[in-house]
Structure formats: C-alpha cells, structure tokens
mmJSON file of the N, C-alpha and C atoms, coordinates in Angstrom:
{"data_MODEL":{"atom_site":{
"group_PDB":["ATOM","ATOM","ATOM","ATOM","ATOM","ATOM","ATOM","ATOM","ATOM","ATOM","ATOM","ATOM","ATOM","ATOM","ATOM","ATOM","ATOM","ATOM","ATOM","ATOM","ATOM","ATOM","ATOM","ATOM","ATOM","ATOM","ATOM","ATOM","ATOM","ATOM","ATOM","ATOM","ATOM","ATOM","ATOM","ATOM","ATOM","ATOM","ATOM","ATOM","ATOM","ATOM","ATOM","ATOM","ATOM","ATOM","ATOM","ATOM","ATOM","ATOM","ATOM","ATOM","ATOM","ATOM","ATOM","ATOM","ATOM","ATOM","ATOM","ATOM","ATOM","ATOM","ATOM","ATOM","ATOM","ATOM","ATOM","ATOM","ATOM","ATOM","ATOM","ATOM","ATOM","ATOM","ATOM","ATOM","ATOM","ATOM","ATOM","ATOM","ATOM","ATOM","ATOM","ATOM","ATOM","ATOM","ATOM","ATOM","ATOM","ATOM","ATOM","ATOM","ATOM","ATOM","ATOM","ATOM","ATOM","ATOM","ATOM","ATOM","ATOM","ATOM","ATOM","ATOM","ATOM","ATOM","ATOM","ATOM","ATOM","ATOM","ATOM","ATOM","ATOM","ATOM","ATOM","ATOM","ATOM","ATOM","ATOM","ATOM","ATOM","ATOM","ATOM","ATOM","ATOM","ATOM","ATOM","ATOM","ATOM","ATOM","ATOM","ATOM","ATOM","ATOM","ATOM","ATOM","ATOM","ATOM","ATOM","ATOM","ATOM","ATOM","ATOM","ATOM","ATOM","ATOM","ATOM","ATOM","ATOM","ATOM","ATOM","ATOM","ATOM","ATOM","ATOM","ATOM","ATOM","ATOM","ATOM","ATOM","ATOM","ATOM","ATOM","ATOM","ATOM","ATOM","ATOM","ATOM","ATOM","ATOM","ATOM","ATOM","ATOM","ATOM"],
"id":[1,2,3,4,5,6,7,8,9,10,11,12,13,14,15,16,17,18,19,20,21,22,23,24,25,26,27,28,29,30,31,32,33,34,35,36,37,38,39,40,41,42,43,44,45,46,47,48,49,50,51,52,53,54,55,56,57,58,59,60,61,62,63,64,65,66,67,68,69,70,71,72,73,74,75,76,77,78,79,80,81,82,83,84,85,86,87,88,89,90,91,92,93,94,95,96,97,98,99,100,101,102,103,104,105,106,107,108,109,110,111,112,113,114,115,116,117,118,119,120,121,122,123,124,125,126,127,128,129,130,131,132,133,134,135,136,137,138,139,140,141,142,143,144,145,146,147,148,149,150,151,152,153,154,155,156,157,158,159,160,161,162,163,164,165,166,167,168,169,170,171,172,173,174],
"type_symbol":["N","C","C","N","C","C","N","C","C","N","C","C","N","C","C","N","C","C","N","C","C","N","C","C","N","C","C","N","C","C","N","C","C","N","C","C","N","C","C","N","C","C","N","C","C","N","C","C","N","C","C","N","C","C","N","C","C","N","C","C","N","C","C","N","C","C","N","C","C","N","C","C","N","C","C","N","C","C","N","C","C","N","C","C","N","C","C","N","C","C","N","C","C","N","C","C","N","C","C","N","C","C","N","C","C","N","C","C","N","C","C","N","C","C","N","C","C","N","C","C","N","C","C","N","C","C","N","C","C","N","C","C","N","C","C","N","C","C","N","C","C","N","C","C","N","C","C","N","C","C","N","C","C","N","C","C","N","C","C","N","C","C","N","C","C","N","C","C","N","C","C","N","C","C"],
"label_atom_id":["N","CA","C","N","CA","C","N","CA","C","N","CA","C","N","CA","C","N","CA","C","N","CA","C","N","CA","C","N","CA","C","N","CA","C","N","CA","C","N","CA","C","N","CA","C","N","CA","C","N","CA","C","N","CA","C","N","CA","C","N","CA","C","N","CA","C","N","CA","C","N","CA","C","N","CA","C","N","CA","C","N","CA","C","N","CA","C","N","CA","C","N","CA","C","N","CA","C","N","CA","C","N","CA","C","N","CA","C","N","CA","C","N","CA","C","N","CA","C","N","CA","C","N","CA","C","N","CA","C","N","CA","C","N","CA","C","N","CA","C","N","CA","C","N","CA","C","N","CA","C","N","CA","C","N","CA","C","N","CA","C","N","CA","C","N","CA","C","N","CA","C","N","CA","C","N","CA","C","N","CA","C","N","CA","C","N","CA","C","N","CA","C","N","CA","C","N","CA","C","N","CA","C"],
"label_alt_id":[null,null,null,null,null,null,null,null,null,null,null,null,null,null,null,null,null,null,null,null,null,null,null,null,null,null,null,null,null,null,null,null,null,null,null,null,null,null,null,null,null,null,null,null,null,null,null,null,null,null,null,null,null,null,null,null,null,null,null,null,null,null,null,null,null,null,null,null,null,null,null,null,null,null,null,null,null,null,null,null,null,null,null,null,null,null,null,null,null,null,null,null,null,null,null,null,null,null,null,null,null,null,null,null,null,null,null,null,null,null,null,null,null,null,null,null,null,null,null,null,null,null,null,null,null,null,null,null,null,null,null,null,null,null,null,null,null,null,null,null,null,null,null,null,null,null,null,null,null,null,null,null,null,null,null,null,null,null,null,null,null,null,null,null,null,null,null,null,null,null,null,null,null,null],
"label_comp_id":["MET","MET","MET","VAL","VAL","VAL","LYS","LYS","LYS","LEU","LEU","LEU","ALA","ALA","ALA","ILE","ILE","ILE","LEU","LEU","LEU","PHE","PHE","PHE","VAL","VAL","VAL","ILE","ILE","ILE","VAL","VAL","VAL","ALA","ALA","ALA","VAL","VAL","VAL","VAL","VAL","VAL","MET","MET","MET","GLY","GLY","GLY","VAL","VAL","VAL","LEU","LEU","LEU","SER","SER","SER","PHE","PHE","PHE","GLY","GLY","GLY","GLY","GLY","GLY","LEU","LEU","LEU","VAL","VAL","VAL","VAL","VAL","VAL","GLY","GLY","GLY","ALA","ALA","ALA","ALA","ALA","ALA","LEU","LEU","LEU","SER","SER","SER","ILE","ILE","ILE","LEU","LEU","LEU","LYS","LYS","LYS","ILE","ILE","ILE","MET","MET","MET","PHE","PHE","PHE","TRP","TRP","TRP","VAL","VAL","VAL","ALA","ALA","ALA","ALA","ALA","ALA","ALA","ALA","ALA","ILE","ILE","ILE","ALA","ALA","ALA","ILE","ILE","ILE","VAL","VAL","VAL","LEU","LEU","LEU","PHE","PHE","PHE","VAL","VAL","VAL","LEU","LEU","LEU","GLY","GLY","GLY","LEU","LEU","LEU","THR","THR","THR","VAL","VAL","VAL","TYR","TYR","TYR","ARG","ARG","ARG","ALA","ALA","ALA","VAL","VAL","VAL","THR","THR","THR"],
"label_asym_id":["A","A","A","A","A","A","A","A","A","A","A","A","A","A","A","A","A","A","A","A","A","A","A","A","A","A","A","A","A","A","A","A","A","A","A","A","A","A","A","A","A","A","A","A","A","A","A","A","A","A","A","A","A","A","A","A","A","A","A","A","A","A","A","A","A","A","A","A","A","A","A","A","A","A","A","A","A","A","A","A","A","A","A","A","A","A","A","A","A","A","A","A","A","A","A","A","A","A","A","A","A","A","A","A","A","A","A","A","A","A","A","A","A","A","A","A","A","A","A","A","A","A","A","A","A","A","A","A","A","A","A","A","A","A","A","A","A","A","A","A","A","A","A","A","A","A","A","A","A","A","A","A","A","A","A","A","A","A","A","A","A","A","A","A","A","A","A","A","A","A","A","A","A","A"],
"label_entity_id":["1","1","1","1","1","1","1","1","1","1","1","1","1","1","1","1","1","1","1","1","1","1","1","1","1","1","1","1","1","1","1","1","1","1","1","1","1","1","1","1","1","1","1","1","1","1","1","1","1","1","1","1","1","1","1","1","1","1","1","1","1","1","1","1","1","1","1","1","1","1","1","1","1","1","1","1","1","1","1","1","1","1","1","1","1","1","1","1","1","1","1","1","1","1","1","1","1","1","1","1","1","1","1","1","1","1","1","1","1","1","1","1","1","1","1","1","1","1","1","1","1","1","1","1","1","1","1","1","1","1","1","1","1","1","1","1","1","1","1","1","1","1","1","1","1","1","1","1","1","1","1","1","1","1","1","1","1","1","1","1","1","1","1","1","1","1","1","1","1","1","1","1","1","1"],
"label_seq_id":[1,1,1,2,2,2,3,3,3,4,4,4,5,5,5,6,6,6,7,7,7,8,8,8,9,9,9,10,10,10,11,11,11,12,12,12,13,13,13,14,14,14,15,15,15,16,16,16,17,17,17,18,18,18,19,19,19,20,20,20,21,21,21,22,22,22,23,23,23,24,24,24,25,25,25,26,26,26,27,27,27,28,28,28,29,29,29,30,30,30,31,31,31,32,32,32,33,33,33,34,34,34,35,35,35,36,36,36,37,37,37,38,38,38,39,39,39,40,40,40,41,41,41,42,42,42,43,43,43,44,44,44,45,45,45,46,46,46,47,47,47,48,48,48,49,49,49,50,50,50,51,51,51,52,52,52,53,53,53,54,54,54,55,55,55,56,56,56,57,57,57,58,58,58],
"pdbx_PDB_ins_code":[null,null,null,null,null,null,null,null,null,null,null,null,null,null,null,null,null,null,null,null,null,null,null,null,null,null,null,null,null,null,null,null,null,null,null,null,null,null,null,null,null,null,null,null,null,null,null,null,null,null,null,null,null,null,null,null,null,null,null,null,null,null,null,null,null,null,null,null,null,null,null,null,null,null,null,null,null,null,null,null,null,null,null,null,null,null,null,null,null,null,null,null,null,null,null,null,null,null,null,null,null,null,null,null,null,null,null,null,null,null,null,null,null,null,null,null,null,null,null,null,null,null,null,null,null,null,null,null,null,null,null,null,null,null,null,null,null,null,null,null,null,null,null,null,null,null,null,null,null,null,null,null,null,null,null,null,null,null,null,null,null,null,null,null,null,null,null,null,null,null,null,null,null,null],
"Cartn_x":[-17.504,-18.103,-16.949,-16.109,-14.923,-13.801,-13.583,-12.882,-13.268,-14.678,-15.253,-15.646,-15.202,-15.456,-13.71,-12.834,-11.801,-11.475,-11.695,-11.67,-12.333,-13.87,-14.423,-13.9,-13.034,-12.222,-11.006,-10.622,-9.285,-9.662,-10.761,-11.275,-11.733,-12.239,-12.762,-11.401,-10.459,-9.21,-8.404,-8.57,-7.827,-8.844,-10.339,-11.352,-11.038,-10.776,-10.542,-9.207,-8.171,-7.027,-6.935,-7.876,-7.96,-8.906,-9.864,-11.002,-10.343,-10.374,-9.957,-8.677,-7.498,-6.073,-5.946,-6.714,-6.716,-6.399,-6.306,-5.932,-7.001,-7.927,-8.937,-9.695,-10.121,-11.053,-12.418,-12.86,-14.404,-15.565,-16.102,-17.504,-17.139,-16.309,-15.41,-15.043,-14.687,-14.666,-15.922,-16.852,-18.302,-18.738,-18.473,-18.709,-17.678,-16.443,-15.675,-15.929,-16.343,-16.587,-18.205,-18.987,-20.207,-19.71,-19.035,-18.481,-17.851,-17.207,-16.537,-17.113,-18.464,-18.966,-19.634,-20.182,-20.936,-20.1,-19.081,-17.993,-17.687,-17.378,-17.502,-18.475,-19.569,-20.987,-20.835,-20.529,-20.847,-19.759,-18.487,-17.419,-18.263,-18.567,-18.921,-19.802,-21.23,-22.324,-21.539,-20.831,-20.231,-19.261,-18.871,-17.761,-18.603,-19.404,-20.51,-21.437,-21.747,-22.791,-21.502,-20.218,-19.517,-18.761,-19.088,-18.565,-19.97,-20.919,-22.275,-23.241,-23.701,-24.231,-23.603,-22.565,-22.127,-21.413,-21.058,-20.346,-21.413,-22.771,-23.732,-24.101,-24.391,-24.727,-23.893,-22.665,-21.345,-21.144],
"Cartn_y":[-11.562,-11.662,-10.898,-10.138,-9.579,-10.695,-11.26,-12.69,-13.469,-13.639,-14.17,-13.638,-12.22,-11.247,-11.215,-11.204,-11.343,-12.366,-13.714,-15.29,-15.339,-14.29,-14.204,-13.569,-12.453,-11.647,-12.398,-13.274,-14.1,-14.884,-15.741,-16.821,-16.098,-15.054,-13.703,-13.776,-13.328,-12.819,-13.911,-15.331,-16.508,-16.686,-16.803,-16.912,-15.723,-14.86,-13.803,-13.684,-14.241,-14.897,-15.806,-16.593,-17.915,-17.676,-17.095,-16.778,-15.707,-14.401,-13.102,-12.957,-14.199,-13.938,-15.057,-15.923,-16.82,-17.912,-18.415,-19.784,-20.936,-20.465,-21.724,-20.918,-22.298,-21.944,-23.091,-22.426,-23.187,-22.944,-24.151,-24.027,-23.56,-23.992,-23.765,-22.154,-21.553,-19.893,-19.498,-19.492,-19.23,-19.764,-20.638,-21.042,-20.018,-19.934,-19.638,-17.644,-17.108,-15.701,-15.4,-16.438,-16.076,-16.579,-17.532,-17.587,-16.194,-15.842,-14.935,-13.46,-13.411,-12.415,-12.512,-13.887,-14.261,-14.135,-14.442,-14.373,-13.134,-12.33,-10.76,-10.278,-10.613,-9.951,-10.436,-11.431,-12.2,-11.412,-11.037,-10.597,-8.98,-8.529,-7.304,-6.847,-7.768,-8.109,-8.274,-9.594,-9.632,-8.65,-7.965,-6.714,-5.54,-5.274,-4.363,-4.793,-5.636,-6.651,-6.232,-6.778,-7.213,-5.553,-4.593,-3.247,-2.664,-3.172,-2.033,-3.032,-3.951,-4.791,-5.672,-6.636,-7.421,-6.28,-5.176,-4.321,-3.688,-3.754,-2.968,-4.144,-5.41,-6.306,-7.132,-6.631,-7.252,-5.824],
"Cartn_z":[9.425,7.994,7.107,8.002,7.151,6.639,7.335,7.564,6.101,5.988,5.051,3.759,3.973,2.851,1.859,2.912,2.546,1.708,2.079,1.609,0.325,0.114,-1.081,-2.412,-1.889,-2.591,-3.379,-2.437,-2.556,-3.803,-3.492,-4.517,-5.882,-5.903,-6.828,-7.944,-7.194,-7.984,-8.781,-7.97,-8.644,-9.693,-9.822,-10.87,-11.954,-11.349,-12.616,-13.459,-12.663,-13.176,-14.232,-13.857,-14.753,-15.761,-15.51,-16.918,-17.586,-16.981,-18.065,-18.195,-18.016,-18.588,-19.172,-19.919,-20.656,-20.727,-19.509,-18.917,-19.097,-19.232,-19.558,-20.652,-21.394,-22.875,-22.693,-23.672,-23.614,-22.535,-22.502,-21.565,-20.378,-19.863,-18.525,-18.359,-19.478,-19.501,-18.832,-19.728,-19.105,-18.104,-17.522,-16.269,-15.029,-15.071,-14.522,-14.452,-15.723,-15.413,-14.634,-15.038,-14.051,-12.779,-12.174,-10.885,-10.242,-10.814,-10.708,-10.262,-11.102,-10.489,-9.344,-9.134,-8.04,-6.739,-7.071,-5.812,-5.114,-6.495,-6.449,-5.664,-6.032,-5.227,-3.491,-3.696,-2.118,-1.493,-2.05,-1.001,-0.575,-1.551,-1.214,-0.301,-0.471,0.343,1.968,1.844,3.104,3.909,2.887,3.612,4.044,3.38,4.122,5.186,5.334,6.446,7.618,7.423,8.36,8.87,8.014,8.751,9.402,8.795,9.161,10.164,10.131,10.743,11.617,11.806,12.472,13.617,13.616,14.617,15.409,15.123,15.886,16.594,16.01,17.297,18.119,17.549,18.897,19.834],
"occupancy":[1.0,1.0,1.0,1.0,1.0,1.0,1.0,1.0,1.0,1.0,1.0,1.0,1.0,1.0,1.0,1.0,1.0,1.0,1.0,1.0,1.0,1.0,1.0,1.0,1.0,1.0,1.0,1.0,1.0,1.0,1.0,1.0,1.0,1.0,1.0,1.0,1.0,1.0,1.0,1.0,1.0,1.0,1.0,1.0,1.0,1.0,1.0,1.0,1.0,1.0,1.0,1.0,1.0,1.0,1.0,1.0,1.0,1.0,1.0,1.0,1.0,1.0,1.0,1.0,1.0,1.0,1.0,1.0,1.0,1.0,1.0,1.0,1.0,1.0,1.0,1.0,1.0,1.0,1.0,1.0,1.0,1.0,1.0,1.0,1.0,1.0,1.0,1.0,1.0,1.0,1.0,1.0,1.0,1.0,1.0,1.0,1.0,1.0,1.0,1.0,1.0,1.0,1.0,1.0,1.0,1.0,1.0,1.0,1.0,1.0,1.0,1.0,1.0,1.0,1.0,1.0,1.0,1.0,1.0,1.0,1.0,1.0,1.0,1.0,1.0,1.0,1.0,1.0,1.0,1.0,1.0,1.0,1.0,1.0,1.0,1.0,1.0,1.0,1.0,1.0,1.0,1.0,1.0,1.0,1.0,1.0,1.0,1.0,1.0,1.0,1.0,1.0,1.0,1.0,1.0,1.0,1.0,1.0,1.0,1.0,1.0,1.0,1.0,1.0,1.0,1.0,1.0,1.0,1.0,1.0,1.0,1.0,1.0,1.0],
"B_iso_or_equiv":[0.0,0.0,0.0,0.0,0.0,0.0,0.0,0.0,0.0,0.0,0.0,0.0,0.0,0.0,0.0,0.0,0.0,0.0,0.0,0.0,0.0,0.0,0.0,0.0,0.0,0.0,0.0,0.0,0.0,0.0,0.0,0.0,0.0,0.0,0.0,0.0,0.0,0.0,0.0,0.0,0.0,0.0,0.0,0.0,0.0,0.0,0.0,0.0,0.0,0.0,0.0,0.0,0.0,0.0,0.0,0.0,0.0,0.0,0.0,0.0,0.0,0.0,0.0,0.0,0.0,0.0,0.0,0.0,0.0,0.0,0.0,0.0,0.0,0.0,0.0,0.0,0.0,0.0,0.0,0.0,0.0,0.0,0.0,0.0,0.0,0.0,0.0,0.0,0.0,0.0,0.0,0.0,0.0,0.0,0.0,0.0,0.0,0.0,0.0,0.0,0.0,0.0,0.0,0.0,0.0,0.0,0.0,0.0,0.0,0.0,0.0,0.0,0.0,0.0,0.0,0.0,0.0,0.0,0.0,0.0,0.0,0.0,0.0,0.0,0.0,0.0,0.0,0.0,0.0,0.0,0.0,0.0,0.0,0.0,0.0,0.0,0.0,0.0,0.0,0.0,0.0,0.0,0.0,0.0,0.0,0.0,0.0,0.0,0.0,0.0,0.0,0.0,0.0,0.0,0.0,0.0,0.0,0.0,0.0,0.0,0.0,0.0,0.0,0.0,0.0,0.0,0.0,0.0,0.0,0.0,0.0,0.0,0.0,0.0],
"pdbx_formal_charge":[null,null,null,null,null,null,null,null,null,null,null,null,null,null,null,null,null,null,null,null,null,null,null,null,null,null,null,null,null,null,null,null,null,null,null,null,null,null,null,null,null,null,null,null,null,null,null,null,null,null,null,null,null,null,null,null,null,null,null,null,null,null,null,null,null,null,null,null,null,null,null,null,null,null,null,null,null,null,null,null,null,null,null,null,null,null,null,null,null,null,null,null,null,null,null,null,null,null,null,null,null,null,null,null,null,null,null,null,null,null,null,null,null,null,null,null,null,null,null,null,null,null,null,null,null,null,null,null,null,null,null,null,null,null,null,null,null,null,null,null,null,null,null,null,null,null,null,null,null,null,null,null,null,null,null,null,null,null,null,null,null,null,null,null,null,null,null,null,null,null,null,null,null,null],
"auth_seq_id":[1,1,1,2,2,2,3,3,3,4,4,4,5,5,5,6,6,6,7,7,7,8,8,8,9,9,9,10,10,10,11,11,11,12,12,12,13,13,13,14,14,14,15,15,15,16,16,16,17,17,17,18,18,18,19,19,19,20,20,20,21,21,21,22,22,22,23,23,23,24,24,24,25,25,25,26,26,26,27,27,27,28,28,28,29,29,29,30,30,30,31,31,31,32,32,32,33,33,33,34,34,34,35,35,35,36,36,36,37,37,37,38,38,38,39,39,39,40,40,40,41,41,41,42,42,42,43,43,43,44,44,44,45,45,45,46,46,46,47,47,47,48,48,48,49,49,49,50,50,50,51,51,51,52,52,52,53,53,53,54,54,54,55,55,55,56,56,56,57,57,57,58,58,58],
"auth_comp_id":["MET","MET","MET","VAL","VAL","VAL","LYS","LYS","LYS","LEU","LEU","LEU","ALA","ALA","ALA","ILE","ILE","ILE","LEU","LEU","LEU","PHE","PHE","PHE","VAL","VAL","VAL","ILE","ILE","ILE","VAL","VAL","VAL","ALA","ALA","ALA","VAL","VAL","VAL","VAL","VAL","VAL","MET","MET","MET","GLY","GLY","GLY","VAL","VAL","VAL","LEU","LEU","LEU","SER","SER","SER","PHE","PHE","PHE","GLY","GLY","GLY","GLY","GLY","GLY","LEU","LEU","LEU","VAL","VAL","VAL","VAL","VAL","VAL","GLY","GLY","GLY","ALA","ALA","ALA","ALA","ALA","ALA","LEU","LEU","LEU","SER","SER","SER","ILE","ILE","ILE","LEU","LEU","LEU","LYS","LYS","LYS","ILE","ILE","ILE","MET","MET","MET","PHE","PHE","PHE","TRP","TRP","TRP","VAL","VAL","VAL","ALA","ALA","ALA","ALA","ALA","ALA","ALA","ALA","ALA","ILE","ILE","ILE","ALA","ALA","ALA","ILE","ILE","ILE","VAL","VAL","VAL","LEU","LEU","LEU","PHE","PHE","PHE","VAL","VAL","VAL","LEU","LEU","LEU","GLY","GLY","GLY","LEU","LEU","LEU","THR","THR","THR","VAL","VAL","VAL","TYR","TYR","TYR","ARG","ARG","ARG","ALA","ALA","ALA","VAL","VAL","VAL","THR","THR","THR"],
"auth_asym_id":["A","A","A","A","A","A","A","A","A","A","A","A","A","A","A","A","A","A","A","A","A","A","A","A","A","A","A","A","A","A","A","A","A","A","A","A","A","A","A","A","A","A","A","A","A","A","A","A","A","A","A","A","A","A","A","A","A","A","A","A","A","A","A","A","A","A","A","A","A","A","A","A","A","A","A","A","A","A","A","A","A","A","A","A","A","A","A","A","A","A","A","A","A","A","A","A","A","A","A","A","A","A","A","A","A","A","A","A","A","A","A","A","A","A","A","A","A","A","A","A","A","A","A","A","A","A","A","A","A","A","A","A","A","A","A","A","A","A","A","A","A","A","A","A","A","A","A","A","A","A","A","A","A","A","A","A","A","A","A","A","A","A","A","A","A","A","A","A","A","A","A","A","A","A"],
"auth_atom_id":["N","CA","C","N","CA","C","N","CA","C","N","CA","C","N","CA","C","N","CA","C","N","CA","C","N","CA","C","N","CA","C","N","CA","C","N","CA","C","N","CA","C","N","CA","C","N","CA","C","N","CA","C","N","CA","C","N","CA","C","N","CA","C","N","CA","C","N","CA","C","N","CA","C","N","CA","C","N","CA","C","N","CA","C","N","CA","C","N","CA","C","N","CA","C","N","CA","C","N","CA","C","N","CA","C","N","CA","C","N","CA","C","N","CA","C","N","CA","C","N","CA","C","N","CA","C","N","CA","C","N","CA","C","N","CA","C","N","CA","C","N","CA","C","N","CA","C","N","CA","C","N","CA","C","N","CA","C","N","CA","C","N","CA","C","N","CA","C","N","CA","C","N","CA","C","N","CA","C","N","CA","C","N","CA","C","N","CA","C","N","CA","C","N","CA","C","N","CA","C","N","CA","C"],
"pdbx_PDB_model_num":[1,1,1,1,1,1,1,1,1,1,1,1,1,1,1,1,1,1,1,1,1,1,1,1,1,1,1,1,1,1,1,1,1,1,1,1,1,1,1,1,1,1,1,1,1,1,1,1,1,1,1,1,1,1,1,1,1,1,1,1,1,1,1,1,1,1,1,1,1,1,1,1,1,1,1,1,1,1,1,1,1,1,1,1,1,1,1,1,1,1,1,1,1,1,1,1,1,1,1,1,1,1,1,1,1,1,1,1,1,1,1,1,1,1,1,1,1,1,1,1,1,1,1,1,1,1,1,1,1,1,1,1,1,1,1,1,1,1,1,1,1,1,1,1,1,1,1,1,1,1,1,1,1,1,1,1,1,1,1,1,1,1,1,1,1,1,1,1,1,1,1,1,1,1]
}}}
C-alpha cells in the first residue's frame, strides 16, 4: 500500500504543477485542481493504512 501511496503522491505532484503552475487554463484547470486534491487525499489515506493496518495484518 505504501507503493500505491507513493504513486498517488507522484500523480498529485504532476497535477499540482500543471494546475497551480498556470500551464493549464479554462475548464481543465478546475478539473485538474479537484483531481489534485482527490489524489492527495487518496495518497494520505493509503500511506496511513500502509503504515498501520497492512503491517498489522502481515
């Protein structure tokens, strides 16, 4: 799960650079900002689960 968390962090960083860096304009900007926050939230959840629950199970 930590590997998935790292993947979502990378995805969130790429989307953050594109949206907050001003490289994308219009409706795509709004969608990209929402996707950034969703990917960041998923990364945090997976990272926490990977450090707590996954280690307890294995």
